[in-house]
C-alpha positions as CSV (number, residue, x, y, z in Angstrom):
1,M,119.8,90.5,211.8
2,G,118.4,92.8,209.3
3,N,116.1,95.7,208.7
4,P,112.4,94.9,207.8
5,G,111.0,96.8,205.2
6,S,111.5,95.9,201.1
7,Q,114.3,98.8,201.2
8,Y,116.3,96.9,203.4
9,D,116.0,93.5,202.1
10,K,119.5,93.2,199.6
11,T,121.6,95.9,201.6
12,R,125.1,94.4,203.6
13,H,123.2,95.1,206.8
14,N,120.0,92.3,206.2
15,A,123.3,89.2,205.5
16,G,121.3,88.0,208.8
17,F,118.2,88.0,207.0
18,W,119.4,86.5,204.2
19,F,120.9,83.8,206.0
20,V,117.5,82.9,207.5
21,D,115.7,82.9,204.3
22,E,118.2,80.4,203.0
23,L,117.6,78.2,206.1
24,A,113.8,78.5,205.7
25,R,114.1,77.6,202.1
26,R,115.9,74.3,202.4
27,Y,114.0,73.1,205.4
28,S,110.1,74.1,203.6
29,G,109.3,76.6,206.2
30,K,107.3,79.8,206.0
31,F,107.7,83.1,208.2
32,A,105.0,84.6,209.7
33,V,104.7,87.8,212.0
34,E,104.3,86.9,215.3
35,K,103.9,90.6,217.6
36,R,104.4,88.7,221.3
37,F,108.0,88.0,219.6
38,S,108.2,91.6,217.5
39,G,109.4,89.9,214.8
40,E,108.5,87.5,212.0
41,V,108.8,83.9,213.3
42,C,109.3,80.5,211.3
43,K,109.7,77.1,212.6
44,L,111.8,74.3,211.3
45,Q,112.5,70.6,211.6
46,V,116.3,69.7,210.9
47,G,116.7,66.2,211.5
48,S,116.0,65.3,214.8
49,A,116.0,69.3,215.8
50,T,113.1,71.9,216.0
51,V,115.1,75.2,215.2
52,W,113.4,78.5,215.4
53,L,113.9,81.2,213.1
54,I,113.3,84.7,214.2
55,K,113.8,88.1,211.6
56,P,113.3,91.0,214.3
57,M,110.9,93.6,213.0
58,T,112.3,95.4,215.5
59,F,114.8,97.5,213.0
60,M,119.0,96.3,213.8
61,N,119.3,98.3,216.5
62,R,117.0,96.6,218.8
63,S,117.0,93.0,217.3
64,G,118.3,92.1,221.0
65,L,114.2,92.2,222.5
66,A,112.7,90.2,219.5
67,V,115.2,87.5,220.1
68,K,115.1,87.6,224.3
69,Q,111.0,87.5,223.6
70,L,111.3,83.7,221.4
71,A,114.2,82.9,223.3
72,S,111.8,83.4,227.0
73,F,109.2,82.5,225.7
74,Y,110.2,78.7,224.5
75,Q,112.5,78.6,227.5
76,I,115.5,78.8,224.7
77,P,119.1,79.0,226.8
78,V,121.4,81.8,225.6
79,E,124.9,79.5,224.7
80,Q,121.8,77.7,221.8
81,I,121.3,81.0,220.3
82,L,122.4,81.6,216.7
83,V,122.8,85.3,215.7
84,A,123.5,85.4,212.1
85,H,124.8,89.4,211.3
86,D,126.5,91.3,208.9
87,E,130.3,91.7,209.8
88,L,132.4,94.8,208.6
89,D,136.2,93.3,210.0
90,I,135.7,90.0,208.1
91,A,135.8,90.5,203.9
92,P,132.7,89.8,201.6
93,G,132.7,85.9,201.1
94,D,134.3,84.8,204.4
95,V,132.0,83.7,207.5
96,R,133.0,82.7,211.0
97,L,131.3,80.9,213.9
98,K,132.3,82.4,217.6
99,L,130.7,81.7,220.6
100,A,130.4,85.1,223.0
101,G,132.9,88.0,223.0
102,G,132.1,91.7,222.1
103,H,130.0,94.2,220.0
104,G,132.7,95.5,218.2
105,G,130.6,98.3,217.8
106,H,127.9,96.6,216.6
107,N,124.3,98.0,217.5
108,G,122.4,95.1,216.8
109,L,125.2,93.1,218.9
110,R,124.9,95.5,221.5
111,D,121.5,95.1,221.9
112,C,121.7,91.7,222.0
113,H,124.4,92.0,225.3
114,A,121.9,94.4,226.3
115,H,119.0,92.1,226.5
116,L,120.8,88.4,226.7
117,S,124.2,88.4,227.9
118,A,127.3,88.5,225.8
119,E,127.2,84.4,225.5
120,Y,125.3,83.4,222.4
121,W,127.1,82.2,219.0
122,R,127.3,84.5,216.2
123,L,127.6,83.5,212.5
124,R,129.6,86.3,211.3
125,L,128.8,86.9,207.6
126,G,131.9,89.4,206.5
127,V,130.2,92.1,204.2
128,G,133.7,94.4,203.9
129,H,134.5,97.6,205.2
130,P,134.3,100.8,202.9
131,G,137.6,102.1,204.7
132,D,136.6,105.2,206.3
133,R,134.3,104.6,209.8
134,N,132.1,108.1,208.3
135,K,130.9,105.9,205.5
136,V,129.9,102.8,207.4
137,V,126.4,103.4,208.1
138,D,125.9,104.3,204.0
139,Y,128.2,101.4,203.4
140,V,125.6,98.9,204.9
141,L,122.7,100.1,204.4
142,S,123.3,99.7,200.4
143,R,123.4,96.9,198.2
144,P,126.8,94.9,197.8
145,S,128.9,94.8,194.0
146,L,127.3,91.8,192.1
147,D,130.9,89.9,192.4
148,D,130.0,91.1,196.6
149,E,127.1,90.3,196.3
150,I,127.9,86.6,194.6
151,V,130.3,85.7,197.1
152,I,128.5,87.1,200.5
153,S,125.7,84.2,198.8
154,R,128.2,81.5,198.7
155,A,129.0,82.1,202.0
156,I,126.0,82.0,203.2
157,D,124.9,78.5,201.3
158,K,128.5,77.3,202.9
159,A,127.5,78.8,206.3
160,A,123.7,76.6,205.7
161,D,125.8,73.6,204.5
162,Q,127.4,73.3,208.4
163,I,123.7,73.9,210.4
164,E,123.4,70.0,211.1
165,L,126.8,69.9,212.6
166,I,126.3,73.3,214.8
167,L,122.7,72.1,215.7
168,S,124.1,68.7,217.1
169,G,126.9,70.8,219.1
170,E,130.5,69.7,216.5
171,M,130.8,73.6,216.7
172,Q,134.8,72.7,216.0
173,K,134.0,70.5,213.1
174,A,131.6,73.7,211.7
175,M,134.5,75.8,212.6
176,N,136.8,74.0,210.7
177,A,134.5,73.8,207.3
178,L,133.3,77.5,207.6
179,H,137.1,79.4,208.1
180,T,138.6,76.9,205.9
181,K,139.0,78.6,202.0
């Protein structure tokens, strides 16, 4: 998940877009605008798996619509969806893989819940917290420090390294690799 537009490209809120961009780069994919899916879409072949990546162009708070449109069209079961997103409650550079659960106040996840249910996988990319909930909006819509950007990028690489395990359903192995420092 993320926000469309160059003004948001390098913001913490676009960590999910950074992740799918890395997958597209690794597997030679190219994103193209697909209006019927309200986003930019990329089809990849990862081993024997066909993978659809989507960057919703609906803005973060309406991300669920785009995910639902793509999933419905390609008949992708909700439990086979992985939503990559920024996570305030995790330190920059940490990444967690999780099935289901609450939205924790994240409006993009709240919209995914509304359109899909809560039973999808999440790749939670830590961006840290500003320490004051009144500063959250400005924080996620700003660029991380250089040090934080470096560790977030490393976490994205670490997550991308596990994509074949994730696609093969070896979630526990992927979690062990991701959750271990």
